Backbone and ligand atoms as CSV (ligand in chain L), in Angstrom:
chain,resi,resn,atom,element,x,y,z
A,1,MET,N,N,135.910,38.266,117.030
A,1,MET,CA,C,137.058,37.518,116.063
A,1,MET,C,C,136.605,36.728,115.006
A,2,SER,N,N,135.805,35.830,115.481
A,2,SER,CA,C,135.287,34.808,114.311
A,2,SER,C,C,134.305,35.489,113.324
A,3,GLU,N,N,133.370,36.635,113.849
A,3,GLU,CA,C,132.677,37.354,113.391
A,3,GLU,C,C,133.248,38.047,112.252
A,4,ARG,N,N,134.282,38.655,112.644
A,4,ARG,CA,C,134.868,39.655,111.621
A,4,ARG,C,C,135.793,38.594,110.543
A,5,SER,N,N,136.373,37.584,110.895
A,5,SER,CA,C,136.792,36.730,109.879
A,5,SER,C,C,135.814,36.150,108.530
A,6,GLU,N,N,134.606,36.150,109.324
A,6,GLU,CA,C,133.463,35.471,108.455
A,6,GLU,C,C,133.096,36.621,107.409
A,7,ARG,N,N,133.249,38.015,108.048
A,7,ARG,CA,C,132.900,39.057,107.020
A,7,ARG,C,C,133.737,39.178,106.024
A,8,MET,N,N,135.131,38.957,106.322
A,8,MET,CA,C,136.195,39.192,105.539
A,8,MET,C,C,136.265,37.899,104.229
A,9,ASP,N,N,135.703,36.865,104.744
A,9,ASP,CA,C,135.606,35.876,103.696
A,9,ASP,C,C,134.512,36.056,102.789
A,10,ASP,N,N,133.539,36.563,103.425
A,10,ASP,CA,C,132.268,37.031,102.538
A,10,ASP,C,C,132.815,38.258,101.325
A,11,ARG,N,N,133.469,39.039,101.744
A,11,ARG,CA,C,133.826,39.897,101.028
A,11,ARG,C,C,134.661,39.285,99.726
A,12,ALA,N,N,135.737,38.601,100.352
A,12,ALA,CA,C,136.733,37.929,99.283
A,12,ALA,C,C,135.810,37.217,98.458
A,13,THR,N,N,134.842,36.477,98.833
A,13,THR,CA,C,134.080,35.445,97.947
A,13,THR,C,C,133.202,36.233,97.010
A,14,ALA,N,N,132.763,37.593,97.464
A,14,ALA,CA,C,131.916,38.516,96.604
A,14,ALA,C,C,132.925,39.008,95.515
A,15,ARG,N,N,134.104,39.217,95.729
A,15,ARG,CA,C,134.966,39.835,94.832
A,15,ARG,C,C,135.470,38.779,93.835
A,16,GLU,N,N,136.250,37.925,94.549
A,16,GLU,CA,C,136.807,36.895,93.852
A,16,GLU,C,C,136.565,35.703,94.313
A,17,PRO,N,N,135.790,34.816,93.710
A,17,PRO,CA,C,135.448,33.579,93.992
A,17,PRO,C,C,136.422,32.533,94.342
A,18,GLY,N,N,137.539,32.675,93.367
A,18,GLY,CA,C,138.500,31.853,93.512
A,18,GLY,C,C,139.339,31.885,94.802
A,19,VAL,N,N,139.449,33.196,95.343
A,19,VAL,CA,C,140.320,33.062,96.495
A,19,VAL,C,C,139.786,32.864,97.764
A,20,ASP,N,N,140.332,31.827,98.293
A,20,ASP,CA,C,139.614,31.250,99.593
A,20,ASP,C,C,140.729,30.695,100.545
A,21,GLY,N,N,140.459,31.201,101.713
A,21,GLY,CA,C,141.637,30.891,102.739
A,21,GLY,C,C,142.883,31.345,102.651
A,22,VAL,N,N,142.822,32.486,101.833
A,22,VAL,CA,C,144.371,33.331,101.842
A,22,VAL,C,C,143.964,34.452,102.782
A,23,GLY,N,N,143.201,34.659,103.699
A,23,GLY,CA,C,142.990,35.870,104.446
A,23,GLY,C,C,142.108,36.592,103.795
A,24,GLY,N,N,141.484,36.239,102.691
A,24,GLY,CA,C,140.558,37.315,102.024
A,24,GLY,C,C,141.320,38.472,101.187
A,25,ARG,N,N,142.517,38.181,100.862
A,25,ARG,CA,C,143.333,39.239,100.147
A,25,ARG,C,C,143.877,38.701,98.942
A,26,SER,N,N,143.725,39.480,97.984
A,26,SER,CA,C,144.481,38.942,96.516
A,26,SER,C,C,145.904,39.332,96.668
A,27,PRO,N,N,146.763,38.766,95.914
A,27,PRO,CA,C,148.429,38.903,95.967
A,27,PRO,C,C,148.710,40.118,95.892
A,28,LEU,N,N,147.789,40.977,94.922
A,28,LEU,CA,C,148.151,42.341,94.505
A,28,LEU,C,C,148.090,43.283,95.917
A,29,GLU,N,N,147.063,43.093,96.581
A,29,GLU,CA,C,146.581,43.801,97.835
A,29,GLU,C,C,147.857,43.612,98.693
A,30,GLY,N,N,148.281,42.549,98.967
A,30,GLY,CA,C,149.191,42.015,99.834
A,30,GLY,C,C,150.277,42.953,99.492
A,31,MET,N,N,150.640,43.083,98.371
A,31,MET,CA,C,151.851,43.787,97.810
A,31,MET,C,C,151.808,45.236,98.277
A,32,SER,N,N,150.695,45.915,97.994
A,32,SER,CA,C,150.605,47.236,98.252
A,32,SER,C,C,150.401,47.563,99.856
A,33,GLU,N,N,150.154,46.682,100.508
A,33,GLU,CA,C,150.088,46.732,101.960
A,33,GLU,C,C,151.629,46.625,102.559
A,34,ARG,N,N,152.240,45.902,101.911
A,34,ARG,CA,C,153.588,45.699,102.379
A,34,ARG,C,C,154.470,46.916,102.054
A,35,SER,N,N,154.258,47.509,100.888
A,35,SER,CA,C,155.099,48.823,100.479
A,35,SER,C,C,154.409,50.031,101.502
A,36,GLU,N,N,153.329,49.901,101.845
A,36,GLU,CA,C,152.773,51.038,102.786
A,36,GLU,C,C,153.479,50.719,103.926
A,37,ARG,N,N,153.650,49.598,104.314
A,37,ARG,CA,C,154.261,49.476,105.907
A,37,ARG,C,C,155.823,49.884,105.746
A,38,MET,N,N,156.472,49.892,104.675
A,38,MET,CA,C,157.958,49.935,104.526
A,38,MET,C,C,157.997,51.578,104.356
A,39,ASP,N,N,157.005,52.206,103.944
A,39,ASP,CA,C,157.219,53.838,104.033
A,39,ASP,C,C,156.639,54.170,105.458
A,40,GLU,N,N,156.101,53.445,106.104
A,40,GLU,CA,C,156.061,53.841,107.687
A,40,GLU,C,C,157.358,53.610,108.393
A,41,ARG,N,N,158.040,52.580,108.133
A,41,ARG,CA,C,159.184,52.266,108.776
A,41,ARG,C,C,160.274,53.409,108.514
A,42,MET,N,N,160.380,53.537,107.061
A,42,MET,CA,C,161.194,54.532,106.721
A,42,MET,C,C,161.105,55.865,107.557
A,43,ASP,N,N,159.839,56.176,107.824
A,43,ASP,CA,C,159.767,57.597,108.335
A,43,ASP,C,C,160.148,57.178,109.914
A,44,GLU,N,N,159.979,56.083,110.446
A,44,GLU,CA,C,160.502,55.862,111.674
A,44,GLU,C,C,161.926,55.985,111.841
A,45,HIS,N,N,162.686,54.950,111.105
A,45,HIS,CA,C,164.256,54.866,111.134
A,45,HIS,C,C,164.617,54.962,109.769
A,46,THR,N,N,165.455,55.696,109.478
A,46,THR,CA,C,166.000,55.907,107.996
A,46,THR,C,C,167.291,55.614,107.819
A,47,THR,N,N,167.891,54.986,106.903
A,47,THR,CA,C,169.205,54.792,106.707
A,47,THR,C,C,169.484,55.303,105.232
A,48,LEU,N,N,170.219,56.206,104.969
A,48,LEU,CA,C,170.453,57.067,103.730
A,48,LEU,C,C,172.119,56.946,103.450
A,49,THR,N,N,172.211,56.525,101.977
A,49,THR,CA,C,173.544,56.676,101.718
A,49,THR,C,C,173.932,57.619,100.415
A,50,PHE,N,N,175.056,58.124,100.646
A,50,PHE,CA,C,175.583,59.108,99.637
A,50,PHE,C,C,176.807,58.857,99.152
A,51,VAL,N,N,177.157,59.002,97.976
A,51,VAL,CA,C,178.543,58.831,97.570
A,51,VAL,C,C,179.104,60.287,97.190
A,52,VAL,N,N,180.182,60.455,98.240
A,52,VAL,CA,C,180.869,61.741,98.138
A,52,VAL,C,C,182.505,61.490,97.822
A,53,PRO,N,N,182.716,61.702,96.539
A,53,PRO,CA,C,184.123,61.220,96.007
A,53,PRO,C,C,185.251,62.131,96.513
A,54,GLY,N,N,184.871,63.438,97.140
A,54,GLY,CA,C,185.878,64.371,97.592
A,54,GLY,C,C,186.627,63.879,98.888
A,55,VAL,N,N,185.724,62.897,99.679
A,55,VAL,CA,C,186.418,62.318,100.809
A,55,VAL,C,C,187.671,61.725,100.713
A,56,SER,N,N,188.781,62.429,101.502
A,56,SER,CA,C,189.921,61.563,101.093
A,56,SER,C,C,190.738,61.198,102.364
A,57,CYS,N,N,190.500,61.956,103.632
A,57,CYS,CA,C,191.270,61.752,104.726
A,57,CYS,C,C,190.279,61.859,106.231
A,58,ALA,N,N,190.993,61.834,107.088
A,58,ALA,CA,C,190.149,61.899,108.462
A,58,ALA,C,C,189.503,63.287,108.704
A,59,HIS,N,N,190.312,64.177,108.073
A,59,HIS,CA,C,189.705,65.608,108.114
A,59,HIS,C,C,188.465,66.010,107.545
A,60,CYS,N,N,188.429,65.159,106.160
A,60,CYS,CA,C,187.113,65.269,105.514
A,60,CYS,C,C,186.118,64.410,106.177
A,61,GLN,N,N,186.537,63.379,106.855
A,61,GLN,CA,C,185.483,62.452,107.729
A,61,GLN,C,C,184.782,63.382,108.800
A,62,ALA,N,N,185.674,63.985,109.492
A,62,ALA,CA,C,185.171,64.732,110.556
A,62,ALA,C,C,184.514,65.852,110.149
A,63,ALA,N,N,184.942,66.436,109.051
A,63,ALA,CA,C,183.971,67.821,108.921
A,63,ALA,C,C,182.659,67.241,108.281
A,64,ILE,N,N,182.357,66.170,107.629
A,64,ILE,CA,C,181.243,65.668,107.190
A,64,ILE,C,C,180.394,65.119,108.396
A,65,THR,N,N,181.110,64.481,109.101
A,65,THR,CA,C,180.396,64.014,110.413
A,65,THR,C,C,179.682,64.951,111.325
A,66,ASP,N,N,180.587,65.979,111.409
A,66,ASP,CA,C,180.092,67.166,112.361
A,66,ASP,C,C,178.930,68.020,111.649
A,67,GLU,N,N,178.946,68.219,110.288
A,67,GLU,CA,C,178.068,69.018,109.687
A,67,GLU,C,C,176.637,68.018,109.634
A,68,VAL,N,N,176.720,66.935,108.990
A,68,VAL,CA,C,175.755,65.958,108.917
A,68,VAL,C,C,175.105,65.887,110.320
A,69,GLY,N,N,175.767,65.596,111.359
A,69,GLY,CA,C,175.362,65.300,112.586
A,69,GLY,C,C,174.462,66.326,113.287
A,70,GLU,N,N,174.178,67.495,112.761
A,70,GLU,CA,C,173.431,68.377,112.964
A,70,GLU,C,C,172.009,68.840,112.191
A,71,VAL,N,N,172.044,67.691,111.293
A,71,VAL,CA,C,170.845,67.492,110.513
A,71,VAL,C,C,169.730,66.991,111.574
A,72,ASP,N,N,168.436,67.493,111.431
A,72,ASP,CA,C,167.444,67.093,112.150
A,72,ASP,C,C,167.304,65.643,112.076
A,73,GLY,N,N,167.035,64.862,113.198
A,73,GLY,CA,C,166.736,63.548,113.147
A,73,GLY,C,C,167.975,62.591,112.948
A,74,VAL,N,N,169.202,63.072,112.554
A,74,VAL,CA,C,170.388,62.306,112.416
A,74,VAL,C,C,170.911,61.637,113.819
A,75,GLU,N,N,170.993,60.303,113.920
A,75,GLU,CA,C,171.446,59.733,115.012
A,75,GLU,C,C,172.949,59.037,114.901
A,76,GLN,N,N,173.157,58.815,113.502
A,76,GLN,CA,C,174.693,58.342,113.232
A,76,GLN,C,C,174.985,58.593,111.906
A,77,VAL,N,N,176.418,58.970,111.695
A,77,VAL,CA,C,176.922,59.228,110.475
A,77,VAL,C,C,178.268,58.327,110.408
A,78,ILE,N,N,178.281,57.741,109.400
A,78,ILE,CA,C,179.542,56.937,109.072
A,78,ILE,C,C,180.037,57.145,107.709
A,79,VAL,N,N,181.264,57.853,107.758
A,79,VAL,CA,C,182.063,58.066,106.390
A,79,VAL,C,C,183.067,57.097,106.275
A,80,ASP,N,N,182.996,56.296,105.190
A,80,ASP,CA,C,183.833,55.346,104.807
A,80,ASP,C,C,184.795,55.977,103.774
A,81,LEU,N,N,186.079,56.049,104.314
A,81,LEU,CA,C,187.059,56.814,103.321
A,81,LEU,C,C,187.534,55.826,102.088
A,82,ALA,N,N,187.286,54.614,102.386
A,82,ALA,CA,C,187.677,53.593,101.109
A,82,ALA,C,C,186.637,53.713,100.035
A,83,THR,N,N,185.371,53.513,100.492
A,83,THR,CA,C,184.434,53.796,99.295
A,83,THR,C,C,183.730,54.927,99.215
A,84,LYS,N,N,184.292,55.817,99.875
A,84,LYS,CA,C,183.688,57.502,99.667
A,84,LYS,C,C,182.263,57.460,99.758
A,85,VAL,N,N,181.665,56.522,100.736
A,85,VAL,CA,C,180.246,56.440,100.872
A,85,VAL,C,C,179.904,56.931,102.401
A,86,VAL,N,N,179.056,57.863,102.546
A,86,VAL,CA,C,178.402,58.330,103.727
A,86,VAL,C,C,177.075,57.614,104.034
A,87,THR,N,N,176.966,56.979,105.191
A,87,THR,CA,C,176.066,56.524,105.598
A,87,THR,C,C,175.132,57.157,106.734
A,88,VAL,N,N,174.218,57.583,106.588
A,88,VAL,CA,C,173.526,58.386,107.485
A,88,VAL,C,C,171.945,57.566,108.116
A,89,THR,N,N,171.907,57.227,109.667
A,89,THR,CA,C,170.768,56.678,110.127
A,89,THR,C,C,170.263,57.802,111.079
A,90,GLY,N,N,168.828,57.610,111.086
A,90,GLY,CA,C,168.190,58.538,111.947
A,90,GLY,C,C,166.685,58.406,111.801
A,91,ARG,N,N,165.858,59.277,112.607
A,91,ARG,CA,C,164.639,59.240,112.143
A,91,ARG,C,C,164.080,60.301,111.347
A,92,GLY,N,N,163.288,60.119,110.253
A,92,GLY,CA,C,162.642,61.102,109.469
A,92,GLY,C,C,163.613,62.115,108.940
A,93,VAL,N,N,164.804,61.437,108.537
A,93,VAL,CA,C,166.075,62.206,108.203
A,93,VAL,C,C,165.627,62.629,106.727
A,94,SER,N,N,165.630,64.082,106.261
A,94,SER,CA,C,165.492,64.445,104.892
A,94,SER,C,C,166.621,64.340,104.203
A,95,GLN,N,N,166.746,63.611,102.961
A,95,GLN,CA,C,167.822,63.395,102.175
A,95,GLN,C,C,168.240,64.783,101.465
A,96,ALA,N,N,167.556,65.752,101.118
A,96,ALA,CA,C,167.974,67.083,100.956
A,96,ALA,C,C,168.809,67.599,101.847
A,97,ASP,N,N,168.280,67.666,103.252
A,97,ASP,CA,C,168.866,68.369,104.253
A,97,ASP,C,C,170.463,67.810,104.404
A,98,VAL,N,N,170.703,66.414,104.161
A,98,VAL,CA,C,171.883,65.838,104.287
A,98,VAL,C,C,172.602,66.246,103.215
A,99,VAL,N,N,172.135,66.277,102.009
A,99,VAL,CA,C,172.929,66.802,100.776
A,99,VAL,C,C,173.447,68.313,100.933
A,100,GLU,N,N,172.669,69.003,101.662
A,100,GLU,CA,C,172.838,70.624,101.753
A,100,GLU,C,C,174.043,70.579,102.999
A,101,ALA,N,N,173.767,69.840,104.091
A,101,ALA,CA,C,174.915,69.614,104.995
A,101,ALA,C,C,176.232,69.256,104.357
A,102,ILE,N,N,176.345,68.241,103.547
A,102,ILE,CA,C,177.622,67.656,102.927
A,102,ILE,C,C,178.101,68.896,102.273
A,103,ASP,N,N,177.368,69.603,101.421
A,103,ASP,CA,C,177.649,70.647,100.816
A,103,ASP,C,C,178.395,71.910,101.637
A,104,GLU,N,N,177.757,72.068,102.684
A,104,GLU,CA,C,178.050,72.972,103.716
A,104,GLU,C,C,179.437,72.792,104.116
A,105,ALA,N,N,179.753,71.552,104.367
A,105,ALA,CA,C,181.077,70.860,104.857
A,105,ALA,C,C,182.043,71.179,103.638
A,106,GLY,N,N,181.745,71.319,102.540
A,106,GLY,CA,C,182.677,71.645,101.188
A,106,GLY,C,C,182.666,70.517,100.371
A,107,TYR,N,N,181.873,69.582,100.266
A,107,TYR,CA,C,181.977,68.254,99.465
A,107,TYR,C,C,180.800,68.165,98.851
A,108,GLU,N,N,180.870,67.509,97.571
A,108,GLU,CA,C,179.651,67.314,96.573
A,108,GLU,C,C,179.377,65.896,96.566
A,109,VAL,N,N,177.856,65.719,96.678
A,109,VAL,CA,C,177.289,64.290,96.656
A,109,VAL,C,C,177.114,64.116,95.124
A,110,VAL,N,N,177.490,62.716,94.789
A,110,VAL,CA,C,177.329,62.514,93.293
A,110,VAL,C,C,176.263,61.217,93.329
A,111,GLU,N,N,175.549,61.107,92.137
A,111,GLU,CA,C,174.788,60.106,91.897
A,111,GLU,C,C,175.584,58.764,91.960
A,112,PRO,N,N,174.980,57.611,92.623
A,112,PRO,CA,C,175.939,56.391,92.431
A,112,PRO,C,C,175.848,55.918,91.012
L,1,CU,CU,CU,190.400,65.475,103.664
């Protein structure tokens, strides 16, 4: 453990003499690492939202819930009649697949 952190300090000192005691990482590196982690998490568990203005009643709600529910990886579909927003959660869900499923149900997704 201590050997490893010594090495990291050496590397940080070699590249950026000013950075000391920040774990051997520049702020920029920290940012890219964070966004990589977010990508991994998105692959694990995804929440996607779609605006579907054509949704107006319980029938629309059921049709979209059924169709989108069959998309690979989808765990939950919430169709909000008031906001016309369809919220899909699941694992590794493809946005294109959901749009297609909503289309098959007879509704159109628009850009927010
Ligand atoms: Cu309806």
